[in-house]
N, CA, C and O atoms as CSV, one atom per row, in Angstrom:
chain,resi,resn,atom,element,x,y,z
A,1,MET,N,N,15.727,62.568,-107.952
A,1,MET,CA,C,14.470,62.981,-108.498
A,1,MET,C,C,14.054,64.270,-107.890
A,1,MET,O,O,13.519,65.093,-108.633
A,2,THR,N,N,14.226,64.549,-106.658
A,2,THR,CA,C,13.843,65.789,-106.263
A,2,THR,C,C,14.666,67.014,-106.797
A,2,THR,O,O,14.188,68.144,-106.893
A,3,THR,N,N,15.857,66.702,-107.108
A,3,THR,CA,C,16.687,67.712,-107.700
A,3,THR,C,C,16.203,67.994,-108.995
A,3,THR,O,O,16.019,69.165,-109.325
A,4,ARG,N,N,15.963,67.018,-109.803
A,4,ARG,CA,C,15.453,67.222,-111.190
A,4,ARG,C,C,14.032,67.874,-111.207
A,4,ARG,O,O,13.700,68.585,-112.156
A,5,PHE,N,N,13.212,67.638,-110.180
A,5,PHE,CA,C,11.922,68.426,-110.106
A,5,PHE,C,C,12.226,69.863,-109.928
A,5,PHE,O,O,11.681,70.744,-110.593
A,6,PHE,N,N,13.182,70.088,-108.938
A,6,PHE,CA,C,13.396,71.446,-108.518
A,6,PHE,C,C,14.113,72.197,-109.649
A,6,PHE,O,O,13.842,73.379,-109.859
A,7,ASN,N,N,15.061,71.507,-110.411
A,7,ASN,CA,C,15.578,72.171,-111.664
A,7,ASN,C,C,14.504,72.529,-112.745
A,7,ASN,O,O,14.539,73.563,-113.413
A,8,SER,N,N,13.558,71.571,-112.840
A,8,SER,CA,C,12.522,71.797,-113.801
A,8,SER,C,C,11.631,72.959,-113.405
A,8,SER,O,O,11.238,73.773,-114.241
A,9,ALA,N,N,11.330,73.022,-112.173
A,9,ALA,CA,C,10.467,74.111,-111.734
A,9,ALA,C,C,11.242,75.334,-111.838
A,9,ALA,O,O,10.623,76.324,-112.228
A,10,LEU,N,N,12.407,75.454,-111.579
A,10,LEU,CA,C,13.365,76.593,-111.716
A,10,LEU,C,C,13.337,77.151,-113.164
A,10,LEU,O,O,13.243,78.342,-113.462
A,11,VAL,N,N,13.437,76.073,-114.037
A,11,VAL,CA,C,13.445,76.580,-115.451
A,11,VAL,C,C,12.047,77.042,-115.903
A,11,VAL,O,O,11.971,78.011,-116.658
A,12,CYS,N,N,11.061,76.479,-115.533
A,12,CYS,CA,C,9.683,76.942,-115.961
A,12,CYS,C,C,9.345,78.271,-115.282
A,12,CYS,O,O,8.492,78.999,-115.791
A,13,PHE,N,N,10.049,78.660,-114.023
A,13,PHE,CA,C,9.823,80.021,-113.396
A,13,PHE,C,C,10.626,81.065,-114.199
A,13,PHE,O,O,10.179,82.182,-114.461
A,14,ALA,N,N,11.899,80.601,-114.589
A,14,ALA,CA,C,12.767,81.516,-115.501
A,14,ALA,C,C,12.047,81.838,-116.683
A,14,ALA,O,O,11.984,83.027,-116.994
A,15,VAL,N,N,11.441,80.905,-117.464
A,15,VAL,CA,C,10.873,81.082,-118.650
A,15,VAL,C,C,9.651,81.924,-118.490
A,15,VAL,O,O,9.413,82.763,-119.359
A,16,LEU,N,N,8.817,81.779,-117.419
A,16,LEU,CA,C,7.458,82.682,-117.168
A,16,LEU,C,C,8.017,84.040,-116.826
A,16,LEU,O,O,7.379,85.000,-117.257
A,17,VAL,N,N,9.007,84.254,-116.184
A,17,VAL,CA,C,9.554,85.535,-115.812
A,17,VAL,C,C,10.075,86.329,-116.993
A,17,VAL,O,O,9.874,87.532,-117.160
A,18,SER,N,N,10.800,85.490,-117.833
A,18,SER,CA,C,11.337,86.041,-119.109
A,18,SER,C,C,10.166,86.650,-120.024
A,18,SER,O,O,10.326,87.696,-120.653
A,19,PHE,N,N,9.125,85.999,-120.042
A,19,PHE,CA,C,7.983,86.425,-120.875
A,19,PHE,C,C,7.021,87.382,-120.186
A,19,PHE,O,O,6.028,87.854,-120.741
A,20,GLN,N,N,7.389,87.628,-118.946
A,20,GLN,CA,C,6.644,88.767,-118.086
A,20,GLN,C,C,5.028,88.254,-118.002
A,20,GLN,O,O,4.033,88.954,-118.188
A,21,VAL,N,N,5.079,86.858,-117.674
A,21,VAL,CA,C,3.665,86.248,-117.419
A,21,VAL,C,C,3.158,86.775,-116.320
A,21,VAL,O,O,3.817,86.733,-115.282
A,22,LYS,N,N,1.831,87.397,-116.357
A,22,LYS,CA,C,1.152,87.810,-115.227
A,22,LYS,C,C,0.240,86.840,-114.557
A,22,LYS,O,O,-0.327,85.999,-115.254
A,23,ALA,N,N,0.038,86.878,-113.234
A,23,ALA,CA,C,-0.843,85.983,-112.602
A,23,ALA,C,C,-2.188,85.983,-113.271
A,23,ALA,O,O,-2.666,86.974,-113.824
A,24,VAL,N,N,-2.868,84.606,-113.170
A,24,VAL,CA,C,-4.326,84.651,-113.722
A,24,VAL,C,C,-5.306,85.003,-112.685
A,24,VAL,O,O,-5.260,84.501,-111.563
A,25,THR,N,N,-6.214,85.881,-113.055
A,25,THR,CA,C,-7.418,86.274,-112.189
A,25,THR,C,C,-8.614,85.427,-112.643
A,25,THR,O,O,-8.978,85.428,-113.818
A,26,LEU,N,N,-9.209,84.715,-111.702
A,26,LEU,CA,C,-10.466,84.241,-112.017
A,26,LEU,C,C,-11.537,85.146,-112.306
A,26,LEU,O,O,-11.694,86.093,-111.535
A,27,LEU,N,N,-12.369,85.000,-113.378
A,27,LEU,CA,C,-13.328,85.775,-113.954
A,27,LEU,C,C,-14.669,85.464,-113.162
A,27,LEU,O,O,-15.426,84.571,-113.542
A,28,THR,N,N,-14.883,86.114,-112.229
A,28,THR,CA,C,-16.187,86.080,-111.184
A,28,THR,C,C,-16.877,87.459,-111.178
A,28,THR,O,O,-16.189,88.474,-111.279
A,29,PRO,N,N,-18.104,87.518,-111.072
A,29,PRO,CA,C,-18.719,88.773,-110.795
A,29,PRO,C,C,-18.322,89.214,-109.425
A,29,PRO,O,O,-18.302,88.420,-108.484
A,30,ARG,N,N,-17.994,90.519,-109.303
A,30,ARG,CA,C,-17.596,91.144,-108.065
A,30,ARG,C,C,-17.726,92.532,-108.042
A,30,ARG,O,O,-17.720,93.181,-109.088
A,31,LEU,N,N,-17.863,93.130,-106.764
A,31,LEU,CA,C,-17.944,94.567,-106.599
A,31,LEU,C,C,-16.777,95.141,-106.701
A,31,LEU,O,O,-15.844,94.515,-106.198
A,32,GLU,N,N,-16.525,96.212,-107.234
A,32,GLU,CA,C,-15.342,96.988,-107.112
A,32,GLU,C,C,-14.853,97.388,-105.730
A,32,GLU,O,O,-15.706,97.674,-104.890
A,33,ASN,N,N,-13.737,97.429,-105.454
A,33,ASN,CA,C,-13.306,97.564,-104.092
A,33,ASN,C,C,-13.870,98.568,-103.349
A,33,ASN,O,O,-14.334,98.253,-102.253
A,34,SER,N,N,-13.935,99.814,-103.743
A,34,SER,CA,C,-14.535,100.978,-103.041
A,34,SER,C,C,-16.125,100.742,-102.693
A,34,SER,O,O,-16.678,101.113,-101.658
A,35,THR,N,N,-16.725,100.055,-103.770
A,35,THR,CA,C,-18.111,99.756,-103.588
A,35,THR,C,C,-18.242,98.825,-102.537
A,35,THR,O,O,-19.037,99.075,-101.631
A,36,ARG,N,N,-17.533,97.719,-102.525
A,36,ARG,CA,C,-17.589,96.597,-101.576
A,36,ARG,C,C,-17.351,97.002,-100.378
A,36,ARG,O,O,-18.134,96.608,-99.514
A,37,LEU,N,N,-16.273,97.852,-99.987
A,37,LEU,CA,C,-15.901,98.428,-98.654
A,37,LEU,C,C,-17.028,99.269,-98.198
A,37,LEU,O,O,-17.532,99.092,-97.089
A,38,SER,N,N,-17.459,100.226,-99.061
A,38,SER,CA,C,-18.643,101.006,-98.657
A,38,SER,C,C,-19.855,100.350,-98.152
A,38,SER,O,O,-20.470,100.772,-97.172
A,39,LEU,N,N,-20.211,99.256,-98.866
A,39,LEU,CA,C,-21.304,98.414,-98.510
A,39,LEU,C,C,-21.110,97.756,-97.252
A,39,LEU,O,O,-22.026,97.676,-96.434
A,40,LEU,N,N,-19.944,97.271,-97.047
A,40,LEU,CA,C,-19.643,96.541,-95.780
A,40,LEU,C,C,-19.655,97.586,-94.615
A,40,LEU,O,O,-20.160,97.285,-93.533
A,41,ALA,N,N,-19.124,98.758,-94.827
A,41,ALA,CA,C,-19.265,99.761,-93.758
A,41,ALA,C,C,-20.569,100.240,-93.423
A,41,ALA,O,O,-20.870,100.583,-92.280
A,42,LYS,N,N,-21.414,100.273,-94.484
A,42,LYS,CA,C,-22.821,100.808,-94.254
A,42,LYS,C,C,-23.635,99.760,-93.496
A,42,LYS,O,O,-24.454,100.097,-92.642
A,43,LEU,N,N,-23.379,98.368,-93.847
A,43,LEU,CA,C,-23.970,97.300,-93.183
A,43,LEU,C,C,-23.583,97.375,-91.785
A,43,LEU,O,O,-24.472,97.294,-90.937
A,44,ALA,N,N,-22.266,97.530,-91.402
A,44,ALA,CA,C,-21.635,97.401,-90.052
A,44,ALA,C,C,-22.259,98.559,-89.198
A,44,ALA,O,O,-22.551,98.382,-88.015
A,45,LYS,N,N,-22.447,99.721,-89.830
A,45,LYS,CA,C,-23.038,100.973,-89.169
A,45,LYS,C,C,-24.432,100.804,-88.740
A,45,LYS,O,O,-24.776,101.420,-87.732
A,46,ILE,N,N,-25.252,100.095,-89.323
A,46,ILE,CA,C,-26.592,99.783,-88.840
A,46,ILE,C,C,-26.758,98.505,-87.970
A,46,ILE,O,O,-27.854,98.128,-87.554
A,47,GLY,N,N,-25.558,97.856,-87.724
A,47,GLY,CA,C,-25.449,96.765,-86.792
A,47,GLY,C,C,-25.984,95.386,-87.434
A,47,GLY,O,O,-26.522,94.474,-86.806
A,48,PHE,N,N,-25.754,95.422,-88.648
A,48,PHE,CA,C,-25.929,94.148,-89.490
A,48,PHE,C,C,-24.762,93.113,-89.100
A,48,PHE,O,O,-23.608,93.492,-89.299
A,49,PRO,N,N,-24.959,91.938,-88.604
A,49,PRO,CA,C,-24.077,91.156,-88.056
A,49,PRO,C,C,-22.959,90.759,-89.040
A,49,PRO,O,O,-23.269,90.305,-90.142
A,50,GLU,N,N,-21.729,90.908,-88.697
A,50,GLU,CA,C,-20.575,90.609,-89.546
A,50,GLU,C,C,-20.650,89.332,-90.341
A,50,GLU,O,O,-20.230,89.309,-91.498
A,51,ALA,N,N,-21.163,88.281,-89.769
A,51,ALA,CA,C,-21.219,86.911,-90.361
A,51,ALA,C,C,-22.024,86.922,-91.571
A,51,ALA,O,O,-21.802,86.146,-92.500
A,52,GLY,N,N,-23.020,87.849,-91.580
A,52,GLY,CA,C,-23.803,87.758,-92.770
A,52,GLY,C,C,-23.574,88.944,-93.923
A,52,GLY,O,O,-24.186,89.036,-94.987
A,53,GLN,N,N,-22.611,89.755,-93.461
A,53,GLN,CA,C,-22.300,90.961,-94.467
A,53,GLN,C,C,-21.829,90.396,-95.857
A,53,GLN,O,O,-22.285,90.898,-96.885
A,54,ASN,N,N,-20.951,89.391,-95.907
A,54,ASN,CA,C,-20.652,88.778,-97.114
A,54,ASN,C,C,-21.793,88.086,-97.974
A,54,ASN,O,O,-21.803,88.063,-99.205
A,55,SER,N,N,-22.710,87.551,-97.182
A,55,SER,CA,C,-23.811,86.921,-97.897
A,55,SER,C,C,-24.549,87.908,-98.781
A,55,SER,O,O,-25.083,87.554,-99.832
A,56,VAL,N,N,-24.566,89.163,-98.326
A,56,VAL,CA,C,-25.324,90.294,-99.074
A,56,VAL,C,C,-24.312,90.515,-100.315
A,56,VAL,O,O,-24.705,90.566,-101.480
A,57,VAL,N,N,-23.197,90.618,-99.991
A,57,VAL,CA,C,-22.088,90.983,-101.079
A,57,VAL,C,C,-22.291,89.872,-102.236
A,57,VAL,O,O,-22.516,90.170,-103.409
A,58,ILE,N,N,-22.197,88.734,-101.816
A,58,ILE,CA,C,-22.152,87.646,-102.813
A,58,ILE,C,C,-23.496,87.497,-103.559
A,58,ILE,O,O,-23.507,87.098,-104.723
A,59,SER,N,N,-24.570,87.798,-102.932
A,59,SER,CA,C,-25.814,87.714,-103.607
A,59,SER,C,C,-26.025,88.904,-104.589
A,59,SER,O,O,-26.671,88.790,-105.631
A,60,ILE,N,N,-25.486,89.946,-104.214
A,60,ILE,CA,C,-25.645,91.191,-105.161
A,60,ILE,C,C,-24.654,90.923,-106.356
A,60,ILE,O,O,-25.077,91.124,-107.495
A,61,SER,N,N,-23.456,90.515,-106.185
A,61,SER,CA,C,-22.377,90.144,-107.032
A,61,SER,C,C,-23.178,89.020,-108.032
A,61,SER,O,O,-23.170,89.240,-109.243
A,62,SER,N,N,-23.751,88.019,-107.595
A,62,SER,CA,C,-24.196,87.018,-108.343
A,62,SER,C,C,-25.503,87.439,-109.185
A,62,SER,O,O,-25.712,86.904,-110.274
A,63,ALA,N,N,-26.234,88.248,-108.746
A,63,ALA,CA,C,-27.437,88.891,-109.342
A,63,ALA,C,C,-26.960,89.754,-110.604
A,63,ALA,O,O,-27.553,89.802,-111.681
A,64,LEU,N,N,-25.915,90.347,-110.309
A,64,LEU,CA,C,-25.427,91.366,-111.233
A,64,LEU,C,C,-24.653,90.548,-112.434
A,64,LEU,O,O,-24.707,90.980,-113.585
A,65,GLY,N,N,-23.986,89.439,-112.135
A,65,GLY,CA,C,-23.393,88.629,-113.035
A,65,GLY,C,C,-22.333,89.097,-113.879
A,65,GLY,O,O,-21.510,89.865,-113.381
A,66,PHE,N,N,-22.217,88.728,-115.169
A,66,PHE,CA,C,-21.074,89.083,-116.026
A,66,PHE,C,C,-21.387,90.284,-116.899
A,66,PHE,O,O,-20.488,90.979,-117.372
A,67,GLN,N,N,-22.750,90.533,-117.116
A,67,GLN,CA,C,-23.231,91.656,-117.861
A,67,GLN,C,C,-24.462,92.026,-117.421
A,67,GLN,O,O,-25.167,91.253,-116.773
A,68,ALA,N,N,-24.819,93.224,-117.733
A,68,ALA,CA,C,-26.245,93.773,-117.170
A,68,ALA,C,C,-27.366,93.010,-117.838
A,68,ALA,O,O,-27.476,92.844,-119.053
A,69,SER,N,N,-28.131,92.594,-116.962
A,69,SER,CA,C,-29.394,91.771,-117.452
A,69,SER,C,C,-30.444,91.595,-116.276
A,69,SER,O,O,-30.092,91.719,-115.103
A,70,ASP,N,N,-31.512,91.352,-116.575
A,70,ASP,CA,C,-32.570,91.019,-115.522
A,70,ASP,C,C,-32.231,89.639,-114.947
A,70,ASP,O,O,-32.203,88.657,-115.688
A,71,SER,N,N,-32.007,89.564,-113.812
A,71,SER,CA,C,-31.789,88.272,-113.251
A,71,SER,C,C,-31.951,88.260,-111.636
A,71,SER,O,O,-32.083,89.329,-111.041
A,72,GLN,N,N,-31.940,87.218,-111.054
A,72,GLN,CA,C,-32.119,87.089,-109.465
A,72,GLN,C,C,-31.075,86.214,-108.890
A,72,GLN,O,O,-30.546,85.315,-109.544
A,73,ASP,N,N,-30.776,86.491,-107.631
A,73,ASP,CA,C,-30.003,85.515,-106.851
A,73,ASP,C,C,-30.725,85.230,-105.523
A,73,ASP,O,O,-31.189,86.144,-104.841
A,74,ARG,N,N,-30.803,83.963,-105.186
A,74,ARG,CA,C,-31.567,83.724,-103.795
A,74,ARG,C,C,-30.552,82.839,-102.993
A,74,ARG,O,O,-30.104,81.777,-103.425
A,75,SER,N,N,-30.247,83.373,-101.813
A,75,SER,CA,C,-29.380,82.503,-100.928
A,75,SER,C,C,-30.204,82.179,-99.579
A,75,SER,O,O,-30.562,83.091,-98.833
A,76,GLU,N,N,-30.464,80.910,-99.332
A,76,GLU,CA,C,-31.355,80.482,-98.224
A,76,GLU,C,C,-30.502,79.331,-97.651
A,76,GLU,O,O,-30.772,78.169,-97.951
A,77,LEU,N,N,-29.423,79.653,-96.787
A,77,LEU,CA,C,-28.640,78.516,-95.955
A,77,LEU,C,C,-29.353,78.241,-94.753
A,77,LEU,O,O,-30.016,79.086,-94.151
A,78,PRO,N,N,-29.202,76.964,-94.381
A,78,PRO,CA,C,-30.023,76.523,-92.972
A,78,PRO,C,C,-29.390,76.987,-91.860
A,78,PRO,O,O,-29.678,76.395,-90.819
A,79,TYR,N,N,-28.425,78.090,-91.773
A,79,TYR,CA,C,-27.793,78.442,-90.641
A,79,TYR,C,C,-28.474,79.676,-90.053
A,79,TYR,O,O,-28.836,80.609,-90.769
A,80,VAL,N,N,-28.644,79.654,-88.670
A,80,VAL,CA,C,-29.429,80.769,-88.169
A,80,VAL,C,C,-28.402,82.088,-88.227
A,80,VAL,O,O,-28.956,83.183,-88.317
A,81,HIS,N,N,-27.154,82.059,-88.187
A,81,HIS,CA,C,-26.351,83.059,-88.208
A,81,HIS,C,C,-26.028,83.792,-89.604
A,81,HIS,O,O,-25.365,84.826,-89.696
A,82,ILE,N,N,-26.607,83.084,-90.678
A,82,ILE,CA,C,-26.488,83.547,-92.005
A,82,ILE,C,C,-27.845,84.024,-92.563
A,82,ILE,O,O,-28.743,83.183,-92.539
A,83,PRO,N,N,-28.123,85.199,-93.043
A,83,PRO,CA,C,-29.430,85.664,-93.528
A,83,PRO,C,C,-29.922,84.986,-94.693
A,83,PRO,O,O,-29.146,84.396,-95.444
A,84,ASN,N,N,-31.201,85.033,-94.900
A,84,ASN,CA,C,-31.630,84.647,-96.271
A,84,ASN,C,C,-31.444,86.146,-97.106
A,84,ASN,O,O,-31.701,87.215,-96.552
A,85,VAL,N,N,-31.037,86.066,-98.286
A,85,VAL,CA,C,-30.800,87.229,-99.215
A,85,VAL,C,C,-31.477,86.753,-100.518
A,85,VAL,O,O,-31.280,85.643,-101.013
A,86,ILE,N,N,-32.332,87.744,-101.050
A,86,ILE,CA,C,-32.728,87.782,-102.438
A,86,ILE,C,C,-32.409,88.936,-102.908
A,86,ILE,O,O,-32.747,89.963,-102.320
A,87,ALA,N,N,-31.668,88.951,-104.109
A,87,ALA,CA,C,-31.087,89.991,-104.904
A,87,ALA,C,C,-31.666,90.009,-106.210
A,87,ALA,O,O,-31.588,89.012,-106.928
A,88,ILE,N,N,-32.290,91.143,-106.612
A,88,ILE,CA,C,-32.869,91.170,-108.044
A,88,ILE,C,C,-32.244,92.347,-108.926
A,88,ILE,O,O,-32.300,93.527,-108.582
A,89,SER,N,N,-31.739,91.964,-109.912
A,89,SER,CA,C,-31.091,92.912,-110.937
A,89,SER,C,C,-31.942,93.278,-112.054
A,89,SER,O,O,-32.423,92.382,-112.747
A,90,THR,N,N,-32.178,94.496,-112.301
A,90,THR,CA,C,-32.918,94.863,-113.522
A,90,THR,C,C,-32.085,95.710,-114.451
A,90,THR,O,O,-31.652,96.786,-114.039
A,91,LYS,N,N,-31.833,95.303,-115.663
A,91,LYS,CA,C,-31.065,96.028,-116.654
A,91,LYS,C,C,-31.553,97.421,-117.089
A,91,LYS,O,O,-32.673,97.620,-117.558
A,92,LEU,N,N,-30.567,98.417,-116.884
A,92,LEU,CA,C,-30.882,99.657,-117.287
A,92,LEU,C,C,-30.321,100.038,-118.738
A,92,LEU,O,O,-30.932,100.790,-119.498
A,93,SER,N,N,-29.114,99.448,-119.037
A,93,SER,CA,C,-28.335,99.611,-120.349
A,93,SER,C,C,-27.360,98.422,-120.374
A,93,SER,O,O,-27.214,97.547,-119.520
A,94,ASP,N,N,-26.760,98.578,-121.483
A,94,ASP,CA,C,-25.733,97.525,-121.631
A,94,ASP,C,C,-24.653,97.509,-120.625
A,94,ASP,O,O,-24.065,96.454,-120.388
A,95,GLN,N,N,-24.361,98.572,-120.035
A,95,GLN,CA,C,-23.393,98.581,-118.976
A,95,GLN,C,C,-23.873,98.690,-117.529
A,95,GLN,O,O,-23.079,98.528,-116.603
A,96,CYS,N,N,-25.228,98.975,-117.315
A,96,CYS,CA,C,-25.721,99.351,-115.934
A,96,CYS,C,C,-26.902,98.480,-115.643
A,96,CYS,O,O,-27.611,98.011,-116.534
A,97,ALA,N,N,-27.099,98.268,-114.290
A,97,ALA,CA,C,-28.315,97.547,-113.698
A,97,ALA,C,C,-28.605,98.020,-112.468
A,97,ALA,O,O,-27.690,98.306,-111.696
A,98,THR,N,N,-29.777,98.151,-112.158
A,98,THR,CA,C,-30.259,98.445,-110.631
A,98,THR,C,C,-30.361,97.177,-109.859
A,98,THR,O,O,-30.535,96.100,-110.430
A,99,ILE,N,N,-30.239,97.304,-108.386
A,99,ILE,CA,C,-30.390,96.061,-107.686
A,99,ILE,C,C,-31.231,96.462,-106.581
A,99,ILE,O,O,-31.181,97.606,-106.129
A,100,LYS,N,N,-32.012,95.558,-106.122
A,100,LYS,CA,C,-32.586,95.579,-104.904
A,100,LYS,C,C,-32.479,94.330,-104.157
A,100,LYS,O,O,-32.971,93.314,-104.650
A,101,ALA,N,N,-31.928,94.290,-103.091
A,101,ALA,CA,C,-31.286,93.017,-102.268
A,101,ALA,C,C,-32.000,93.237,-100.944
A,101,ALA,O,O,-31.869,94.273,-100.292
A,102,VAL,N,N,-32.799,92.162,-100.560
A,102,VAL,CA,C,-33.331,92.055,-99.252
A,102,VAL,C,C,-32.776,90.866,-98.455
A,102,VAL,O,O,-32.854,89.692,-98.819
A,103,ALA,N,N,-32.194,91.317,-97.301
A,103,ALA,CA,C,-31.803,90.282,-96.238
A,103,ALA,C,C,-32.609,90.012,-95.203
A,103,ALA,O,O,-32.941,90.995,-94.541
A,104,THR,N,N,-33.054,88.884,-94.842
A,104,THR,CA,C,-33.968,88.669,-93.769
A,104,THR,C,C,-33.413,87.629,-92.801
A,104,THR,O,O,-32.659,86.759,-93.238
A,105,GLY,N,N,-33.717,87.667,-91.609
A,105,GLY,CA,C,-33.145,86.622,-90.618
A,105,GLY,C,C,-34.089,85.625,-90.449
A,105,GLY,O,O,-35.255,85.781,-90.812
A,106,LYS,N,N,-33.669,84.581,-89.910
A,106,LYS,CA,C,-34.473,83.428,-89.540
A,106,LYS,C,C,-35.079,83.462,-88.173
A,106,LYS,O,O,-34.461,84.164,-87.372
A,107,PRO,N,N,-35.982,82.956,-87.796
A,107,PRO,CA,C,-36.460,83.075,-86.403
A,107,PRO,C,C,-35.497,82.901,-85.495
A,107,PRO,O,O,-34.619,82.054,-85.665
A,108,ASN,N,N,-35.554,83.716,-84.380
A,108,ASN,CA,C,-34.542,83.777,-83.286
A,108,ASN,C,C,-33.235,84.139,-83.678
A,108,ASN,O,O,-32.279,83.734,-83.016
A,109,SER,N,N,-33.046,84.981,-84.855
A,109,SER,CA,C,-31.698,85.487,-85.244
A,109,SER,C,C,-31.685,87.013,-84.875
A,109,SER,O,O,-32.685,87.614,-84.480
A,110,SER,N,N,-30.567,87.519,-85.029
A,110,SER,CA,C,-30.293,89.077,-84.648
A,110,SER,C,C,-30.457,89.787,-85.884
A,110,SER,O,O,-30.102,90.965,-85.848
A,111,TYR,N,N,-30.921,89.340,-86.996
A,111,TYR,CA,C,-31.089,90.083,-88.264
A,111,TYR,C,C,-32.452,90.875,-88.250
A,111,TYR,O,O,-33.496,90.357,-87.855
A,112,ARG,N,N,-32.370,92.072,-88.675
A,112,ARG,CA,C,-33.589,92.849,-88.959
A,112,ARG,C,C,-33.605,92.932,-90.479
A,112,ARG,O,O,-32.545,92.908,-91.103
A,113,THR,N,N,-34.775,93.028,-91.083
A,113,THR,CA,C,-34.907,93.048,-92.528
A,113,THR,C,C,-34.090,94.364,-92.991
A,113,THR,O,O,-34.186,95.489,-92.499
A,114,THR,N,N,-33.290,93.959,-94.024
A,114,THR,CA,C,-32.298,95.004,-94.411
A,114,THR,C,C,-32.374,95.043,-95.995
A,114,THR,O,O,-32.334,94.000,-96.649
A,115,THR,N,N,-32.485,96.277,-96.572
A,115,THR,CA,C,-32.722,96.435,-98.046
A,115,THR,C,C,-31.547,97.266,-98.509
A,115,THR,O,O,-31.227,98.303,-97.928
A,116,VAL,N,N,-30.823,96.726,-99.709
A,116,VAL,CA,C,-29.778,97.430,-100.288
A,116,VAL,C,C,-30.414,97.780,-101.657
A,116,VAL,O,O,-31.129,96.980,-102.259
A,117,THR,N,N,-30.143,98.897,-102.070
A,117,THR,CA,C,-30.491,99.394,-103.413
A,117,THR,C,C,-29.468,100.258,-104.116
A,117,THR,O,O,-28.669,100.914,-103.448
A,118,GLY,N,N,-29.462,100.283,-105.364
A,118,GLY,CA,C,-28.320,101.085,-106.066
A,118,GLY,C,C,-28.347,100.661,-107.486
A,118,GLY,O,O,-28.871,99.636,-107.923
A,119,THR,N,N,-27.682,101.625,-108.190
A,119,THR,CA,C,-27.246,101.420,-109.555
A,119,THR,C,C,-25.926,101.040,-109.641
A,119,THR,O,O,-25.040,101.606,-109.001
A,120,TYR,N,N,-25.722,100.039,-110.457
A,120,TYR,CA,C,-24.181,99.449,-110.498
A,120,TYR,C,C,-23.968,99.336,-111.950
A,120,TYR,O,O,-24.815,98.913,-112.736
A,121,CYS,N,N,-22.655,99.783,-112.294
A,121,CYS,CA,C,-22.238,99.716,-113.724
A,121,CYS,C,C,-20.922,98.964,-113.768
A,121,CYS,O,O,-20.155,98.762,-112.827
A,122,LEU,N,N,-20.797,98.577,-115.067
A,122,LEU,CA,C,-19.569,97.692,-115.190
A,122,LEU,C,C,-18.332,98.701,-115.259
A,122,LEU,O,O,-18.476,99.753,-115.881
A,123,VAL,N,N,-17.264,98.439,-114.707
A,123,VAL,CA,C,-16.047,99.229,-114.821
A,123,VAL,C,C,-14.886,98.252,-115.123
A,123,VAL,O,O,-13.753,98.693,-114.936
A,124,GLY,N,N,-15.009,97.102,-115.523
A,124,GLY,CA,C,-13.992,96.076,-115.923
A,124,GLY,C,C,-14.806,94.856,-116.187
A,124,GLY,O,O,-16.037,94.838,-116.167
A,125,ALA,N,N,-13.964,93.750,-116.459
A,125,ALA,CA,C,-14.600,92.434,-116.659
A,125,ALA,C,C,-15.344,91.894,-115.431
A,125,ALA,O,O,-14.804,91.427,-114.427
A,126,SER,N,N,-16.587,92.017,-115.640
A,126,SER,CA,C,-17.564,91.459,-114.465
A,126,SER,C,C,-17.262,92.230,-113.136
A,126,SER,O,O,-17.534,91.629,-112.096
A,127,GLU,N,N,-16.787,93.360,-113.052
A,127,GLU,CA,C,-16.450,94.184,-112.068
A,127,GLU,C,C,-17.480,95.436,-111.978
A,127,GLU,O,O,-17.416,96.314,-112.838
A,128,TRP,N,N,-18.301,95.497,-111.069
A,128,TRP,CA,C,-19.396,96.477,-110.886
A,128,TRP,C,C,-19.028,97.565,-109.700
A,128,TRP,O,O,-18.465,97.334,-108.630
A,129,LYS,N,N,-19.488,98.748,-110.184
A,129,LYS,CA,C,-19.228,99.969,-109.206
A,129,LYS,C,C,-20.548,100.693,-109.074
A,129,LYS,O,O,-21.256,100.876,-110.064
A,130,SER,N,N,-20.854,101.062,-108.001
A,130,SER,CA,C,-21.998,101.875,-107.615
A,130,SER,C,C,-21.632,103.118,-106.892
A,130,SER,O,O,-20.735,103.037,-106.053
A,131,VAL,N,N,-22.268,104.368,-107.129
A,131,VAL,CA,C,-22.070,105.488,-106.529
A,131,VAL,C,C,-23.289,105.943,-105.748
A,131,VAL,O,O,-23.253,106.992,-105.105
A,132,ASP,N,N,-24.407,105.145,-105.794
A,132,ASP,CA,C,-25.574,105.517,-105.178
A,132,ASP,C,C,-26.218,104.313,-104.179
A,132,ASP,O,O,-27.381,104.384,-103.783
A,133,GLN,N,N,-25.377,103.275,-103.846
A,133,GLN,CA,C,-26.018,102.280,-103.044
A,133,GLN,C,C,-26.485,102.862,-101.912
A,133,GLN,O,O,-25.957,103.870,-101.442
A,134,LEU,N,N,-27.546,102.256,-101.367
A,134,LEU,CA,C,-28.201,102.682,-100.000
A,134,LEU,C,C,-28.620,101.433,-99.301
A,134,LEU,O,O,-29.084,100.422,-99.826
A,135,VAL,N,N,-28.361,101.680,-97.900
A,135,VAL,CA,C,-28.646,100.440,-97.144
A,135,VAL,C,C,-29.835,100.992,-96.131
A,135,VAL,O,O,-29.658,102.046,-95.520
A,136,ASN,N,N,-30.927,100.309,-95.999
A,136,ASN,CA,C,-32.033,100.669,-95.143
A,136,ASN,C,C,-32.490,99.557,-94.292
A,136,ASN,O,O,-32.717,98.488,-94.857
A,137,VAL,N,N,-32.652,99.641,-93.080
A,137,VAL,CA,C,-32.948,98.660,-92.096
A,137,VAL,C,C,-34.419,98.869,-91.659
A,137,VAL,O,O,-34.841,100.012,-91.484
A,138,GLU,N,N,-35.164,97.839,-91.489
A,138,GLU,CA,C,-36.701,97.839,-91.003
A,138,GLU,C,C,-36.457,98.357,-89.548
A,138,GLU,O,O,-35.507,97.958,-88.875
A,139,ALA,N,N,-37.305,99.205,-89.136
A,139,ALA,CA,C,-37.454,99.610,-87.852
A,139,ALA,C,C,-37.874,98.419,-87.011
A,139,ALA,O,O,-38.528,97.499,-87.501
A,140,GLN,N,N,-37.478,98.445,-85.692
A,140,GLN,CA,C,-37.830,97.245,-84.733
A,140,GLN,C,C,-39.232,97.447,-84.353
A,140,GLN,O,O,-39.787,96.649,-83.597
């Protein structure tokens, strides 16, 4: 039985290779790689805890969605090491939207209120790029 399964798997693989089938990529809203890396670097530079940086990226990506529109994402997890994030997207055109995302810490956390703003435009299927994203942290 194992040999039959292995042979079937090998035949399927050979067929896929012969038709040059490419891997399937999930279609989820995301930031273009240089935009995401730039945002993470800016958050790290101001001392934003690493554990919460992805929460900001996820909220921005979720608010932007699959197409430019007016929308909002709110992330409020019950963990002290993860910030609350509210991201608001405002449609500018069919391809672009502005974002204002505010991350706040819970009582006794190391987070200071941090705001991310920028204009994001579609560069692919639900992939967003910004050339003007700014990160500002509230003074202590």
